[in-house]
C-alpha positions in Angstrom: -0.1 0.0 0.0 1.1 3.6 -0.6 -0.2 4.7 2.6 -2.2 3.1 5.6 -4.7 5.3 7.5 -5.1 4.0 11.1 -8.1 5.0 13.3 -6.5 4.1 16.5 -2.9 4.0 18.0 -2.9 0.2 18.1 -3.5 -0.1 14.5 -0.9 2.5 13.7 1.6 0.6 15.5 0.5 -2.8 13.9 0.8 -1.2 10.4 4.2 0.3 11.3 5.6 -2.9 12.6 4.6 -4.6 9.1 6.7 -1.9 7.6 3.8 0.2 6.2 4.0 3.9 5.7 1.1 4.8 8.1 -0.7 7.8 9.5 -3.2 8.3 12.4 -6.5 9.8 11.6 -8.8 8.9 14.4 -12.5 8.4 14.2 -14.3 11.7 14.0 -17.2 13.3 15.4 -19.2 16.4 14.4 -19.1 18.5 17.5 -21.3 21.2 16.1 -24.4 18.7 15.7 -24.3 18.6 19.7 -24.3 22.6 20.0 -28.2 22.3 21.2 -27.4 19.6 23.8 -29.2 20.7 27.0 -26.7 21.2 30.0 -26.3 18.6 32.5 -28.8 18.3 35.2 -27.6 19.2 38.6 -30.1 18.0 41.2 -32.6 15.5 39.5 -32.8 11.8 40.5 -32.4 9.2 39.3 -29.0 9.7 37.8 -29.0 8.4 34.4 -26.0 6.5 33.3 -26.0 5.9 29.5 -24.4 3.5 27.0 -24.7 3.7 23.3 -23.9 0.6 21.2 -25.1 -2.6 19.3 -25.6 -6.4 19.9 -21.9 -6.8 19.1 -20.8 -4.9 22.2 -23.7 -5.2 24.8 -21.9 -7.9 26.4 -19.2 -5.6 27.9 -22.0 -4.2 30.2 -21.2 -7.3 32.4 -18.4 -5.3 33.7 -20.9 -2.7 35.3 -23.1 -5.3 37.0 -21.3 -5.6 40.4 -20.5 -1.8 40.7 -24.2 -1.0 39.9 -25.6 -3.6 42.1 -23.3 -2.1 45.1 -24.5 1.4 44.3 -28.2 0.6 44.2 -27.9 -1.4 47.4 -26.3 1.6 49.0 -29.5 3.5 48.2 -28.6 5.4 45.1 -31.4 6.1 42.6 -30.1 5.1 39.4 -31.3 4.6 35.7 -29.4 2.8 32.9 -30.1 4.0 29.4 -29.0 1.3 27.0 -29.3 2.5 23.3 -28.9 0.3 20.3 -30.3 -3.1 21.7 -33.7 -4.5 22.6 -32.4 -6.1 25.6 -29.0 -6.9 27.6 -29.8 -10.5 28.3 -30.4 -9.7 31.9 -26.9 -8.5 32.5 -28.0 -5.2 34.0 -31.9 -5.5 33.9 -32.0 -8.3 36.4 -30.5 -6.2 39.0 -33.3 -5.5 41.9 -33.8 -1.8 42.3 -32.0 -0.8 39.1 -34.1 1.0 36.4 -33.1 0.2 32.9 -34.4 1.5 29.6 -33.7 0.3 26.1 -33.8 1.9 22.6 -33.7 -1.0 20.2 -32.5 1.1 17.3 -31.4 4.6 16.3 -30.3 6.5 13.3 -27.2 8.9 13.1 -29.6 11.8 13.6 -31.1 10.3 16.7 -27.6 10.3 18.6 -27.5 13.8 20.1 -31.0 13.6 21.6 -30.3 10.1 22.9 -27.1 11.1 24.7 -28.6 14.4 26.0 -30.6 12.2 28.5 -27.4 11.0 30.0 -25.7 12.3 33.2 -22.9 10.0 32.6 -21.6 8.0 29.8 -20.0 4.6 30.1 -17.7 2.6 27.8 -16.8 -0.7 29.7 -14.4 -2.9 27.7 -12.3 -6.2 28.0 -8.6 -6.0 27.5 -8.0 -8.0 24.4 -6.5 -7.5 21.0 -9.8 -6.4 19.5 -10.7 -4.1 22.1 -7.1 -2.7 22.1 -7.6 -1.9 18.2 -11.0 -0.4 18.6 -11.6 3.3 18.3 -13.2 5.4 21.0 -16.3 6.7 19.2 -18.7 6.2 22.3 -16.4 8.4 24.3 -16.3 11.0 21.5 -19.9 11.1 21.3 -20.4 11.4 25.1 -17.8 14.2 25.3 -19.2 16.0 22.2 -22.4 16.4 24.2 -20.4 17.4 27.4 -21.2 14.4 29.2 -18.7 13.1 31.4 -17.1 9.6 30.2 -16.1 6.7 32.2 -14.4 4.1 30.4 -12.0 0.9 30.6 -8.3 2.1 30.2 -7.9 -0.1 27.2 -6.6 0.9 23.7 -7.6 4.1 22.1 -9.6 5.0 25.5 -6.3 6.1 27.2 -5.8 8.6 24.5 -9.4 10.0 24.1 -9.7 10.6 27.8 -7.4 12.3 30.3 -8.1 10.5 33.6 -9.5 13.0 36.0 -9.6 15.7 33.9 -11.7 15.0 30.6 -13.2 11.9 32.0 -12.3 8.8 34.2 -10.4 5.5 33.6 -11.4 3.0 36.2 -9.9 -0.5 35.9 -10.9 -2.7 38.6 -14.5 -3.4 39.9 -13.6 -1.3 42.9 -12.2 1.6 40.7 -15.6 1.6 38.8 -17.6 1.5 41.9 -15.8 4.5 43.5 -15.7 6.4 40.3 -19.4 6.1 39.6 -20.3 6.7 43.2 -18.1 10.2 43.1 -19.6 11.3 39.9 -23.1 10.4 41.4 -22.7 12.4 44.5 -20.8 15.4 42.7 -22.9 17.0 40.0 -20.3 19.9 39.8 -17.5 17.5 39.0 -19.8 15.8 36.2 -20.0 19.3 34.7 -16.3 20.0 34.8 -15.4 16.8 33.4 -18.2 17.3 30.6 -16.9 20.7 29.7 -13.4 19.8 29.6 -14.2 16.8 27.5 -16.0 18.8 24.9 -13.3 21.1 24.5 -10.8 18.3 24.1 -12.9 16.6 21.4 -13.3 19.9 19.7 -9.6 20.3 19.5 -8.5 16.8 18.5 -11.4 14.7 17.3 -13.9 17.0 15.3 -14.6 16.0 11.8 -12.9 19.0 10.4 -9.7 18.5 12.5 -9.7 14.9 11.0 -10.5 15.9 7.6 -7.5 18.6 7.6 -5.4 15.5 8.7 -6.5 13.5 5.7 -5.8 16.6 3.3 -2.5 17.0 4.9 -1.2 13.3 5.2 -3.2 11.7 2.2 -4.9 14.0 -0.4 -2.1 16.4 -0.4 0.5 13.8 -1.0 -1.3 11.3 -3.2 0.4 10.8 -6.5 -1.9 11.4 -9.5 -1.7 9.0 -12.4 0.0 11.5 -14.6 2.7 11.9 -12.1 1.6 15.3 -10.8 0.3 15.8 -7.2 -3.2 17.0 -7.0 
């Protein structure tokens, strides 16, 4: 290949190890589409924890079962919004006292409205080759809407979130529990993380930023068929 475009640092490293001329152009989000997102709520209950995905990724929610069960048993009023599937196989919906809602399907145009319901966005992951190569689109969507992101410190998530500044990267079950508890208690902290996250996404992952990288590294250097760069 003349050039390999990698959407994550893991894929970039894989291509470079194979001897390819590679460039990182991450997945992009159109931040302007979220300009009308309402601000985070400050005092309403239940606190809404949101996840947006598909049938192929819903199994990762198993990592939240124990932390959420603990938090509900402590008396926290919580609702989990699961968008993109009709059910979670009872992973979270079987936890007594935990409210769970589902949106079976959505379009691209629906995403800002769905994420606007969240107080916290989550992206739990396993730590395997597939997960380390994945892009961090869920995080980018949450942050574009100024929603604090809580994600496993796996692969591209470690680049999309600055822990404690633009989001949180808990690893163990205990860390997930502690992190979510802190965000549930502190609406001001949620607002700070969300605002900082939105600013970071606008700087690094907005569609215009990523398109400029393509123009610089791909379109601006690609040889034409007559040997003259276009």
